[in-house]
Structure formats: C-alpha cells, structure tokens
py3Dmol code that shows the C-alpha trace and the ligand (Angstrom):
import py3Dmol

protein = """\
ATOM      1  CA  MET A   1       0.146  -0.015  -0.079  1.00  0.00           C
ATOM      2  CA  GLN A   2       1.319   3.418  -1.073  1.00  0.00           C
ATOM      3  CA  LEU A   3       0.948   5.778   1.985  1.00  0.00           C
ATOM      4  CA  SER A   4      -0.184   9.311   1.695  1.00  0.00           C
ATOM      5  CA  PHE A   5       2.514  11.808   2.195  1.00  0.00           C
ATOM      6  CA  CYS A   6       5.291   9.241   1.222  1.00  0.00           C
ATOM      7  CA  ASP A   7       7.880   9.234  -1.423  1.00  0.00           C
ATOM      8  CA  SER A   8       7.737  12.785  -2.029  1.00  0.00           C
ATOM      9  CA  PRO A   9       8.929  13.854  -5.315  1.00  0.00           C
ATOM     10  CA  LEU A  10      10.745  17.040  -3.959  1.00  0.00           C
ATOM     11  CA  ASP A  11      14.507  17.725  -3.765  1.00  0.00           C
ATOM     12  CA  HIS A  12      14.784  19.855  -0.680  1.00  0.00           C
ATOM     13  CA  ALA A  13      17.971  21.206  -2.214  1.00  0.00           C
ATOM     14  CA  GLY A  14      19.681  21.302   1.207  1.00  0.00           C
ATOM     15  CA  LEU A  15      23.302  22.029  -0.288  1.00  0.00           C
ATOM     16  CA  GLN A  16      22.057  24.793  -2.617  1.00  0.00           C
ATOM     17  CA  ARG A  17      19.459  26.653  -0.684  1.00  0.00           C
ATOM     18  CA  SER A  18      21.846  28.590   1.792  1.00  0.00           C
ATOM     19  CA  ASP A  19      23.307  30.220  -1.583  1.00  0.00           C
ATOM     20  CA  PRO A  20      21.328  33.544  -1.763  1.00  0.00           C
ATOM     21  CA  ALA A  21      22.345  33.847  -5.457  1.00  0.00           C
ATOM     22  CA  TRP A  22      21.038  30.451  -6.165  1.00  0.00           C
ATOM     23  CA  MET A  23      17.771  31.215  -4.205  1.00  0.00           C
ATOM     24  CA  ALA A  24      17.396  34.484  -6.287  1.00  0.00           C
ATOM     25  CA  ARG A  25      17.557  32.324  -9.370  1.00  0.00           C
ATOM     26  CA  GLN A  26      14.864  29.992  -8.128  1.00  0.00           C
ATOM     27  CA  ARG A  27      12.524  32.849  -7.064  1.00  0.00           C
ATOM     28  CA  ALA A  28      12.896  33.848 -10.971  1.00  0.00           C
ATOM     29  CA  HIS A  29      12.477  30.568 -12.295  1.00  0.00           C
ATOM     30  CA  PRO A  30      10.113  30.767 -15.205  1.00  0.00           C
ATOM     31  CA  GLN A  31       8.613  27.367 -14.205  1.00  0.00           C
ATOM     32  CA  GLY A  32       8.471  28.262 -10.324  1.00  0.00           C
ATOM     33  CA  ARG A  33       5.020  27.543  -8.921  1.00  0.00           C
ATOM     34  CA  ALA A  34       3.469  28.578  -5.725  1.00  0.00           C
ATOM     35  CA  VAL A  35       0.814  26.920  -3.818  1.00  0.00           C
ATOM     36  CA  LEU A  36      -1.414  29.221  -1.642  1.00  0.00           C
ATOM     37  CA  PHE A  37      -3.071  28.567   1.756  1.00  0.00           C
ATOM     38  CA  ALA A  38      -5.815  30.420   3.467  1.00  0.00           C
ATOM     39  CA  GLY A  39      -6.293  29.737   7.219  1.00  0.00           C
ATOM     40  CA  GLY A  40      -4.756  26.424   7.215  1.00  0.00           C
ATOM     41  CA  SER A  41      -6.731  25.095   4.206  1.00  0.00           C
ATOM     42  CA  LEU A  42      -5.744  25.214   0.599  1.00  0.00           C
ATOM     43  CA  ALA A  43      -6.915  28.400  -1.004  1.00  0.00           C
ATOM     44  CA  LEU A  44      -8.865  27.692  -4.087  1.00  0.00           C
ATOM     45  CA  ALA A  45      -9.101  29.072  -7.571  1.00  0.00           C
ATOM     46  CA  ASP A  46     -12.173  30.140  -9.280  1.00  0.00           C
ATOM     47  CA  ASP A  47     -12.899  26.715 -10.725  1.00  0.00           C
ATOM     48  CA  GLY A  48     -12.487  25.090  -7.131  1.00  0.00           C
ATOM     49  CA  SER A  49      -9.180  23.672  -7.643  1.00  0.00           C
ATOM     50  CA  PRO A  50      -5.954  24.246  -5.347  1.00  0.00           C
ATOM     51  CA  MET A  51      -4.638  27.813  -6.085  1.00  0.00           C
ATOM     52  CA  VAL A  52      -1.272  27.038  -7.519  1.00  0.00           C
ATOM     53  CA  LEU A  53       0.158  30.352  -9.385  1.00  0.00           C
ATOM     54  CA  PRO A  54       3.408  31.241 -11.107  1.00  0.00           C
ATOM     55  CA  ALA A  55       5.678  32.231  -8.211  1.00  0.00           C
ATOM     56  CA  GLY A  56       6.301  35.638  -9.774  1.00  0.00           C
ATOM     57  CA  ILE A  57       2.629  36.462  -9.497  1.00  0.00           C
ATOM     58  CA  ALA A  58       2.086  34.840  -6.039  1.00  0.00           C
ATOM     59  CA  SER A  59       4.903  36.966  -4.600  1.00  0.00           C
ATOM     60  CA  GLY A  60       2.924  40.130  -5.706  1.00  0.00           C
ATOM     61  CA  LEU A  61       0.065  39.029  -3.257  1.00  0.00           C
ATOM     62  CA  ALA A  62      -0.384  40.136   0.228  1.00  0.00           C
ATOM     63  CA  LEU A  63       0.970  37.157   2.061  1.00  0.00           C
ATOM     64  CA  LYS A  64       1.718  36.525   5.727  1.00  0.00           C
ATOM     65  CA  TRP A  65       5.102  36.785   7.011  1.00  0.00           C
ATOM     66  CA  PRO A  66       7.453  35.385   6.038  1.00  0.00           C
ATOM     67  CA  GLY A  67       6.023  35.691   2.372  1.00  0.00           C
ATOM     68  CA  LEU A  68       6.894  32.810  -0.190  1.00  0.00           C
ATOM     69  CA  ILE A  69       8.793  30.086   1.310  1.00  0.00           C
ATOM     70  CA  PHE A  70      10.812  27.725  -0.761  1.00  0.00           C
ATOM     71  CA  ILE A  71       9.853  24.244  -0.334  1.00  0.00           C
ATOM     72  CA  GLY A  72      12.057  22.317  -2.949  1.00  0.00           C
ATOM     73  CA  LEU A  73      12.371  21.280  -6.545  1.00  0.00           C
ATOM     74  CA  GLN A  74      10.213  18.984  -8.604  1.00  0.00           C
ATOM     75  CA  ASP A  75      12.024  17.714 -11.736  1.00  0.00           C
ATOM     76  CA  GLY A  76      14.353  20.912 -11.348  1.00  0.00           C
ATOM     77  CA  ALA A  77      11.508  23.415 -11.147  1.00  0.00           C
ATOM     78  CA  PRO A  78      11.119  25.338  -7.778  1.00  0.00           C
ATOM     79  CA  TRP A  79       8.001  24.955  -5.472  1.00  0.00           C
ATOM     80  CA  PHE A  80       7.057  27.717  -3.175  1.00  0.00           C
ATOM     81  CA  ALA A  81       4.439  28.021  -0.551  1.00  0.00           C
ATOM     82  CA  GLY A  82       2.723  31.135   0.984  1.00  0.00           C
ATOM     83  CA  ALA A  83      -0.257  32.071   3.278  1.00  0.00           C
ATOM     84  CA  LEU A  84      -2.753  34.505   2.002  1.00  0.00           C
ATOM     85  CA  GLU A  85      -2.888  37.442   4.289  1.00  0.00           C
ATOM     86  CA  GLN A  86      -6.701  37.787   3.644  1.00  0.00           C
ATOM     87  CA  ASP A  87      -9.253  35.449   2.229  1.00  0.00           C
ATOM     88  CA  VAL A  88      -8.807  36.922  -1.141  1.00  0.00           C
ATOM     89  CA  ALA A  89      -9.951  33.675  -2.841  1.00  0.00           C
ATOM     90  CA  GLY A  90     -12.146  30.894  -1.611  1.00  0.00           C
ATOM     91  CA  ARG A  91     -10.938  28.504   1.281  1.00  0.00           C
ATOM     92  CA  GLY A  92     -10.969  24.742   0.779  1.00  0.00           C
ATOM     93  CA  PRO A  93     -12.400  22.506   3.116  1.00  0.00           C
ATOM     94  CA  ASP A  94     -10.088  21.144   6.136  1.00  0.00           C
ATOM     95  CA  PHE A  95      -7.022  20.334   4.654  1.00  0.00           C
ATOM     96  CA  ARG A  96      -7.348  16.590   5.971  1.00  0.00           C
ATOM     97  CA  MET A  97     -10.403  16.218   3.963  1.00  0.00           C
ATOM     98  CA  THR A  98      -8.549  17.778   0.792  1.00  0.00           C
ATOM     99  CA  ALA A  99      -5.494  15.773   1.090  1.00  0.00           C
ATOM    100  CA  MET A 100      -7.404  12.490   1.142  1.00  0.00           C
ATOM    101  CA  HIS A 101      -8.240  12.931  -2.391  1.00  0.00           C
ATOM    102  CA  LEU A 102      -5.170  14.685  -3.929  1.00  0.00           C
ATOM    103  CA  PRO A 103      -3.023  12.784  -6.501  1.00  0.00           C
ATOM    104  CA  PRO A 104       0.032  11.318  -4.329  1.00  0.00           C
ATOM    105  CA  GLU A 105       2.710  13.791  -5.643  1.00  0.00           C
ATOM    106  CA  LEU A 106       0.534  16.942  -4.610  1.00  0.00           C
ATOM    107  CA  ALA A 107      -0.430  15.424  -1.184  1.00  0.00           C
ATOM    108  CA  CYS A 108       3.248  15.255  -0.634  1.00  0.00           C
ATOM    109  CA  ILE A 109       4.134  18.604  -1.844  1.00  0.00           C
ATOM    110  CA  PHE A 110       1.273  20.447  -0.266  1.00  0.00           C
ATOM    111  CA  GLY A 111       1.596  18.371   3.153  1.00  0.00           C
ATOM    112  CA  ARG A 112       5.249  19.670   3.294  1.00  0.00           C
ATOM    113  CA  ALA A 113       4.122  23.468   2.363  1.00  0.00           C
ATOM    114  CA  ARG A 114       1.438  23.138   5.004  1.00  0.00           C
ATOM    115  CA  SER A 115       3.846  21.890   7.753  1.00  0.00           C
ATOM    116  CA  ILE A 116       6.332  24.647   7.128  1.00  0.00           C
ATOM    117  CA  LEU A 117       3.874  27.375   6.935  1.00  0.00           C
ATOM    118  CA  MET A 118       2.247  26.345  10.090  1.00  0.00           C
ATOM    119  CA  TRP A 119       5.765  26.303  11.712  1.00  0.00           C
ATOM    120  CA  SER A 120       6.995  29.686  10.362  1.00  0.00           C
ATOM    121  CA  GLY A 121       3.583  31.225  10.900  1.00  0.00           C
ATOM    122  CA  ARG A 122       4.201  30.845  14.702  1.00  0.00           C
ATOM    123  CA  ARG A 123       7.826  31.865  14.670  1.00  0.00           C
ATOM    124  CA  ARG A 124       7.736  35.500  13.771  1.00  0.00           C
ATOM    125  CA  PHE A 125       9.634  36.354  16.912  1.00  0.00           C
ATOM    126  CA  CYS A 126      12.446  34.606  18.563  1.00  0.00           C
ATOM    127  CA  SER A 127      11.558  32.267  21.132  1.00  0.00           C
ATOM    128  CA  ASN A 128      14.686  33.040  23.207  1.00  0.00           C
ATOM    129  CA  CYS A 129      14.647  36.865  23.240  1.00  0.00           C
ATOM    130  CA  GLY A 130      11.547  38.087  21.315  1.00  0.00           C
ATOM    131  CA  ALA A 131      13.278  39.895  18.542  1.00  0.00           C
ATOM    132  CA  LYS A 132      11.869  39.609  15.260  1.00  0.00           C
ATOM    133  CA  ASN A 133      13.141  36.711  13.198  1.00  0.00           C
ATOM    134  CA  GLU A 134      14.861  37.168   9.855  1.00  0.00           C
ATOM    135  CA  PRO A 135      13.922  34.489   6.981  1.00  0.00           C
ATOM    136  CA  ILE A 136      17.068  33.038   5.535  1.00  0.00           C
ATOM    137  CA  ASP A 137      17.660  29.889   2.876  1.00  0.00           C
ATOM    138  CA  GLY A 138      14.322  30.457   1.234  1.00  0.00           C
ATOM    139  CA  ALA A 139      12.669  31.049   4.663  1.00  0.00           C
ATOM    140  CA  LEU A 140      13.334  27.434   5.598  1.00  0.00           C
ATOM    141  CA  ARG A 141      15.560  28.804   8.412  1.00  0.00           C
ATOM    142  CA  LEU A 142      14.815  31.718  10.848  1.00  0.00           C
ATOM    143  CA  ALA A 143      17.694  33.667  12.474  1.00  0.00           C
ATOM    144  CA  CYS A 144      17.472  35.947  15.276  1.00  0.00           C
ATOM    145  CA  PRO A 145      19.400  39.215  14.548  1.00  0.00           C
ATOM    146  CA  SER A 146      19.507  39.949  18.261  1.00  0.00           C
ATOM    147  CA  CYS A 147      20.612  36.886  20.144  1.00  0.00           C
ATOM    148  CA  GLY A 148      21.867  35.099  17.171  1.00  0.00           C
ATOM    149  CA  MET A 149      19.706  31.979  17.778  1.00  0.00           C
ATOM    150  CA  GLU A 150      18.674  30.087  14.807  1.00  0.00           C
ATOM    151  CA  HIS A 151      15.369  28.266  14.242  1.00  0.00           C
ATOM    152  CA  TYR A 152      14.402  25.365  12.118  1.00  0.00           C
ATOM    153  CA  PRO A 153      11.217  23.786  10.860  1.00  0.00           C
ATOM    154  CA  ARG A 154      10.353  21.102  13.586  1.00  0.00           C
ATOM    155  CA  THR A 155       8.749  17.576  13.128  1.00  0.00           C
ATOM    156  CA  ASP A 156       7.139  16.032  16.120  1.00  0.00           C
ATOM    157  CA  PRO A 157       7.865  12.191  16.588  1.00  0.00           C
ATOM    158  CA  SER A 158       4.919  10.177  17.416  1.00  0.00           C
ATOM    159  CA  ILE A 159       4.234   6.491  17.796  1.00  0.00           C
ATOM    160  CA  ILE A 160       1.170   4.673  16.740  1.00  0.00           C
ATOM    161  CA  LEU A 161       0.397   1.188  17.325  1.00  0.00           C
ATOM    162  CA  LEU A 162      -1.676  -1.744  17.106  1.00  0.00           C
ATOM    163  CA  PRO A 163      -1.614  -3.689  20.257  1.00  0.00           C
ATOM    164  CA  TYR A 164      -2.517  -7.324  19.894  1.00  0.00           C
ATOM    165  CA  SER A 165      -2.459 -10.762  21.523  1.00  0.00           C
ATOM    166  CA  GLY A 166      -3.025 -13.931  19.731  1.00  0.00           C
ATOM    167  CA  ALA A 167      -5.955 -13.418  17.364  1.00  0.00           C
ATOM    168  CA  ARG A 168      -7.284 -10.342  18.810  1.00  0.00           C
ATOM    169  CA  CYS A 169      -6.190  -6.622  18.698  1.00  0.00           C
ATOM    170  CA  VAL A 170      -7.225  -3.583  20.745  1.00  0.00           C
ATOM    171  CA  MET A 171      -8.503  -0.378  19.021  1.00  0.00           C
ATOM    172  CA  GLY A 172     -10.014   2.740  20.677  1.00  0.00           C
ATOM    173  CA  ARG A 173     -12.203   5.526  19.823  1.00  0.00           C
ATOM    174  CA  GLN A 174     -12.177   9.242  20.863  1.00  0.00           C
ATOM    175  CA  PRO A 175     -15.219  11.276  21.870  1.00  0.00           C
ATOM    176  CA  GLY A 176     -16.454  13.035  18.722  1.00  0.00           C
ATOM    177  CA  TRP A 177     -15.418  10.437  16.264  1.00  0.00           C
ATOM    178  CA  PRO A 178     -18.245   9.329  13.795  1.00  0.00           C
ATOM    179  CA  PRO A 179     -20.420   6.521  15.238  1.00  0.00           C
ATOM    180  CA  GLY A 180     -18.825   3.051  15.178  1.00  0.00           C
ATOM    181  CA  MET A 181     -15.160   4.425  14.337  1.00  0.00           C
ATOM    182  CA  TYR A 182     -12.404   2.720  16.185  1.00  0.00           C
ATOM    183  CA  ALA A 183      -8.576   2.905  15.286  1.00  0.00           C
ATOM    184  CA  THR A 184      -5.082   2.346  16.490  1.00  0.00           C
ATOM    185  CA  LEU A 185      -3.540   4.063  19.612  1.00  0.00           C
ATOM    186  CA  ALA A 186      -1.118   7.118  19.210  1.00  0.00           C
ATOM    187  CA  GLY A 187       0.827   9.709  21.081  1.00  0.00           C
ATOM    188  CA  PHE A 188       3.664  11.815  21.096  1.00  0.00           C
ATOM    189  CA  VAL A 189       7.052  10.754  22.096  1.00  0.00           C
ATOM    190  CA  GLU A 190       8.328  12.351  25.340  1.00  0.00           C
ATOM    191  CA  PRO A 191      11.726  13.602  25.927  1.00  0.00           C
ATOM    192  CA  GLY A 192      13.971  11.087  27.168  1.00  0.00           C
ATOM    193  CA  GLU A 193      12.091   8.220  25.567  1.00  0.00           C
ATOM    194  CA  THR A 194      12.781   5.579  23.068  1.00  0.00           C
ATOM    195  CA  LEU A 195      10.015   4.773  20.499  1.00  0.00           C
ATOM    196  CA  GLU A 196       9.567   1.472  22.149  1.00  0.00           C
ATOM    197  CA  ALA A 197       9.271   3.084  25.695  1.00  0.00           C
ATOM    198  CA  ALA A 198       6.721   5.465  24.272  1.00  0.00           C
ATOM    199  CA  CYS A 199       4.697   2.519  22.925  1.00  0.00           C
ATOM    200  CA  ALA A 200       4.864   0.930  26.284  1.00  0.00           C
ATOM    201  CA  ARG A 201       3.733   4.031  28.022  1.00  0.00           C
ATOM    202  CA  GLU A 202       1.064   4.955  25.717  1.00  0.00           C
ATOM    203  CA  THR A 203      -0.343   1.482  25.741  1.00  0.00           C
ATOM    204  CA  ALA A 204      -0.365   1.406  29.600  1.00  0.00           C
ATOM    205  CA  GLU A 205      -1.968   4.860  29.957  1.00  0.00           C
ATOM    206  CA  GLU A 206      -4.622   4.489  27.394  1.00  0.00           C
ATOM    207  CA  VAL A 207      -5.732   0.855  27.762  1.00  0.00           C
ATOM    208  CA  HIS A 208      -3.948  -0.400  30.663  1.00  0.00           C
ATOM    209  CA  LEU A 209      -2.162  -3.164  28.883  1.00  0.00           C
ATOM    210  CA  LYS A 210       1.579  -4.396  29.305  1.00  0.00           C
ATOM    211  CA  VAL A 211       3.697  -4.343  26.065  1.00  0.00           C
ATOM    212  CA  LEU A 212       5.675  -7.576  25.769  1.00  0.00           C
ATOM    213  CA  ARG A 213       7.420  -6.874  22.146  1.00  0.00           C
ATOM    214  CA  THR A 214       7.114  -4.099  19.593  1.00  0.00           C
ATOM    215  CA  GLU A 215       7.804  -4.612  15.967  1.00  0.00           C
ATOM    216  CA  TYR A 216       8.383  -1.387  13.634  1.00  0.00           C
ATOM    217  CA  VAL A 217       6.357  -1.426  10.270  1.00  0.00           C
ATOM    218  CA  ALA A 218       6.528   1.896   8.758  1.00  0.00           C
ATOM    219  CA  ASN A 219       6.466   5.634   9.118  1.00  0.00           C
ATOM    220  CA  GLN A 220       4.375   8.509   7.650  1.00  0.00           C
ATOM    221  CA  PRO A 221       4.952  12.290   7.618  1.00  0.00           C
ATOM    222  CA  TRP A 222       1.560  13.628   8.967  1.00  0.00           C
ATOM    223  CA  PRO A 223       1.188  17.262   8.252  1.00  0.00           C
ATOM    224  CA  PHE A 224      -1.457  18.186  10.884  1.00  0.00           C
ATOM    225  CA  PRO A 225       0.421  20.190  11.659  1.00  0.00           C
ATOM    226  CA  SER A 226       3.794  18.490  11.665  1.00  0.00           C
ATOM    227  CA  SER A 227       4.174  15.133  12.835  1.00  0.00           C
ATOM    228  CA  LEU A 228       6.181  11.904  11.843  1.00  0.00           C
ATOM    229  CA  MET A 229       4.022   9.007  12.825  1.00  0.00           C
ATOM    230  CA  ILE A 230       6.147   6.011  13.641  1.00  0.00           C
ATOM    231  CA  GLY A 231       3.960   2.749  13.316  1.00  0.00           C
ATOM    232  CA  PHE A 232       4.470  -0.539  15.418  1.00  0.00           C
ATOM    233  CA  LEU A 233       2.727  -3.626  16.014  1.00  0.00           C
ATOM    234  CA  ALA A 234       2.898  -4.236  19.739  1.00  0.00           C
ATOM    235  CA  GLU A 235       2.220  -7.720  21.382  1.00  0.00           C
ATOM    236  CA  VAL A 236       0.710  -7.108  24.795  1.00  0.00           C
ATOM    237  CA  GLU A 237      -0.083  -9.338  27.699  1.00  0.00           C
ATOM    238  CA  ASP A 238      -3.808 -10.557  27.220  1.00  0.00           C
ATOM    239  CA  GLY A 239      -6.040  -9.149  29.888  1.00  0.00           C
ATOM    240  CA  GLU A 240      -8.979  -6.476  30.528  1.00  0.00           C
ATOM    241  CA  VAL A 241      -8.963  -3.364  28.463  1.00  0.00           C
ATOM    242  CA  ARG A 242      -9.608  -0.369  30.518  1.00  0.00           C
ATOM    243  CA  PRO A 243      -9.719   2.863  28.633  1.00  0.00           C
ATOM    244  CA  ASP A 244      -8.392   5.963  29.722  1.00  0.00           C
ATOM    245  CA  ASP A 245     -10.683   8.974  30.356  1.00  0.00           C
ATOM    246  CA  ASP A 246      -9.393  10.593  27.215  1.00  0.00           C
ATOM    247  CA  LEU A 247     -10.853   7.540  25.271  1.00  0.00           C
ATOM    248  CA  GLU A 248     -14.645   7.069  24.771  1.00  0.00           C
ATOM    249  CA  ASP A 249     -14.043   3.230  24.300  1.00  0.00           C
ATOM    250  CA  ALA A 250     -11.575   0.761  23.569  1.00  0.00           C
ATOM    251  CA  ARG A 251     -11.662  -2.966  23.596  1.00  0.00           C
ATOM    252  CA  TRP A 252     -10.750  -6.258  21.964  1.00  0.00           C
ATOM    253  CA  PHE A 253     -11.308  -7.113  18.403  1.00  0.00           C
ATOM    254  CA  THR A 254     -11.271 -10.249  16.396  1.00  0.00           C
ATOM    255  CA  ARG A 255      -9.817 -10.387  12.841  1.00  0.00           C
ATOM    256  CA  ASP A 256     -13.389 -10.853  11.424  1.00  0.00           C
ATOM    257  CA  GLU A 257     -14.882  -8.107  13.579  1.00  0.00           C
ATOM    258  CA  VAL A 258     -12.093  -5.750  12.261  1.00  0.00           C
ATOM    259  CA  ARG A 259     -12.634  -6.845   8.542  1.00  0.00           C
ATOM    260  CA  ASP A 260     -16.443  -6.155   9.210  1.00  0.00           C
ATOM    261  CA  LEU A 261     -15.542  -2.554  10.614  1.00  0.00           C
ATOM    262  CA  TYR A 262     -13.367  -1.600   7.820  1.00  0.00           C
ATOM    263  CA  ASP A 263     -15.237  -2.850   5.078  1.00  0.00           C
ATOM    264  CA  GLY A 264     -18.267  -1.602   6.467  1.00  0.00           C
ATOM    265  CA  VAL A 265     -19.049   1.420   8.407  1.00  0.00           C
ATOM    266  CA  MET A 266     -15.479   2.977   8.183  1.00  0.00           C
ATOM    267  CA  ALA A 267     -15.020   2.351   4.312  1.00  0.00           C
ATOM    268  CA  GLN A 268     -16.747   5.614   3.798  1.00  0.00           C
ATOM    269  CA  TRP A 269     -14.581   8.024   5.825  1.00  0.00           C
ATOM    270  CA  ALA A 270     -11.227   7.824   4.422  1.00  0.00           C
ATOM    271  CA  PRO A 271      -9.443   5.904   1.596  1.00  0.00           C
ATOM    272  CA  LYS A 272      -7.041   2.934   2.663  1.00  0.00           C
ATOM    273  CA  HIS A 273      -3.755   4.640   1.489  1.00  0.00           C
ATOM    274  CA  PHE A 274      -4.537   7.787   3.621  1.00  0.00           C
ATOM    275  CA  SER A 275      -3.233   6.677   7.189  1.00  0.00           C
ATOM    276  CA  ILE A 276      -0.714   4.557   8.509  1.00  0.00           C
ATOM    277  CA  SER A 277      -3.335   3.442  11.124  1.00  0.00           C
ATOM    278  CA  ARG A 278      -4.994   1.494   8.377  1.00  0.00           C
ATOM    279  CA  LEU A 279      -1.538   0.074   7.220  1.00  0.00           C
ATOM    280  CA  LEU A 280      -0.904  -1.311  10.564  1.00  0.00           C
ATOM    281  CA  ILE A 281      -4.300  -3.013  10.805  1.00  0.00           C
ATOM    282  CA  GLU A 282      -3.880  -4.465   7.195  1.00  0.00           C
ATOM    283  CA  ARG A 283      -0.433  -5.867   8.180  1.00  0.00           C
ATOM    284  CA  TRP A 284      -1.914  -7.623  11.274  1.00  0.00           C
ATOM    285  CA  LEU A 285      -5.081  -8.908   9.460  1.00  0.00           C
ATOM    286  CA  GLY A 286      -2.838 -10.377   6.711  1.00  0.00           C
ATOM    287  CA  ARG A 287      -1.092 -12.642   9.104  1.00  0.00           C
ATOM    288  CA  ASP A 288      -2.150 -16.173   9.862  1.00  0.00           C
ATOM    289  CA  ALA A 289      -5.187 -15.799  12.271  1.00  0.00           C
ATOM    290  CA  GLY A 290      -3.312 -18.284  14.658  1.00  0.00           C
ATOM    291  CA  ALA A 291      -0.099 -16.717  14.678  1.00  0.00           C
ATOM    292  CA  THR A 292       0.948 -14.715  17.757  1.00  0.00           C
ATOM    293  CA  SER A 293       3.582 -12.512  16.071  1.00  0.00           C
TER     294      SER A 293
END
"""
ligand_1 = """\
1
ZN
Zn 16.593 35.938 19.747
"""
view = py3Dmol.view(width=600, height=400)
view.addModel(protein, "pdb")
view.setStyle({"model": 0}, {"cartoon": {"style": "trace"}})
view.addModel(ligand_1, "xyz")
view.setStyle({"model": 1}, {"stick": {}})
view.zoomTo()
view.show()
C-alpha cells in the first residue's frame, strides 16, 4: 500500500538553498510555482481547484510573514508556498479532507508546504529573546538578529501502534469520532524516551495493558500540523482493556470484527492509503489468524 505523504517527489536542495544567488535564481525561475493556503486550508481558484500560481505572480500578493517559502525542487523546477493575508480567494475544506483525494505527488508537496507554513507562522518572533526573526535559506531557516539563535522547522515524532494478543487486537475511539469508528492508539514521544518506551507508556496509559514486544512497521509524515508517525505492531499481555478517560471506548476485536468494521461502516471515511493506522491494521490482518507474531 502506498501511503499518503510518503515518497515525495521534492528535492529539498539542502546543499544549494543557503546560497542567496541560487535562491534568487529559483525565485525568478520561469517554471516556479507557488501553492497558496488560507487559514490552514488550501486556497481555491475560481474553478474550485487548489490555488497554484506562477511564483512571480504569487509573490505580488498580500502574504503573511515571511512571504513565499521555498519548499523544494520537482524535476528541477522550484515550488514555493505562501499563506494569504486575507481570504482573497475561496478557502477549501479542512486540509485533511482535501488531502485524502489529492494525487499522491501533490499530497506530498502540499503537506510539506502546510507543515512549514504552520511552523513559520508561529515563529515570527524569536522564542529566546523576543526580537523579530529574519528568514534565510528561502525562509526554511529563521535567524534572530538580536541573540543569534537559529530556528529550524520542527517535526514532532509520534508513535502509532496496534496492540494485539494472539488472534485479537485492541482499538479505541475518541469522543466526537463518527459513530462506530475505532482506530489504533497514538501519542507523542516524550523527551528522554525511546520509541519502544513510548509504545509501552501509551499502551499502559490508554488501555492499561502491558507491552511485551514491539515491531516497527513503517512511518509516515503527517502534516496536521507537523508530525512523523512511526508505526508499530505491539504484542501485549492478554487482559482486561480499561480505557483512559481521554478515550470514549477501547476493546478487543477479532480479525473478523475488524474486517467487518473497515469494510463496512468505516469504508466511507477515508481511503485505505491515507493513514498509517490502516496500514498497521492491514498488516496484522494479513497474518495467519493463529499466529501470535
Ligand atoms: Zn533572539
């Protein structure tokens, strides 16, 4: 299964982008394009498609600080991203809904663009001294002229896991989810933790089960706003599932129950390729029903 937001076509040009002359050439590149956002969603053109303009035109629009950000090269042509100062265009639906149905390459490009825009939009002032930051390297780096601190776009590592024991797995649901929806467990990695320790802690906190063994499966950039989801299957001790207060419910599921759920009521909510949660579930379902690993 090809996951959304993976296998990006972008070259981030890490070796070139610190050269101001090179960056100036990219900003003047005749094939340069810019994707525009409005309030965290894609801005829409008159025909309802995502607003992608020649970079030269986009740079003349009223954009939020720091203006157009370089996000990479696709087949040698630069991509930029910007956030409209005002809603001069239509605003698309919630980006998560839009991204589900984008072509894979555009999902990668727009997802990276959104993560970086969300980061820079909250870093106008230095978090160390409060002075106004200055964008450098195509605005992929911010430098404080007062204290010298440099600020880089951040990615938050998160673990996402499917606990299982024998032929059953555990899934949970959060309040506010559509009726009948259940999914894997997930949480941010805390300072000082390994990924495996984060899996054990989250499982203990959320469903009060003990992890015996974790197995890494895959990872996925998740631009909501800027996480890296690191996916595991986690063998746990059999026992009573006691959901944490943050969960509305959590319980054991047999393989048949999981298939019925995902082929039935949940099939309408997201395409299979969209989330690593589904990949973990498919990986576990694909194993021999009698296997314990
Ligand atoms: Zn500073």
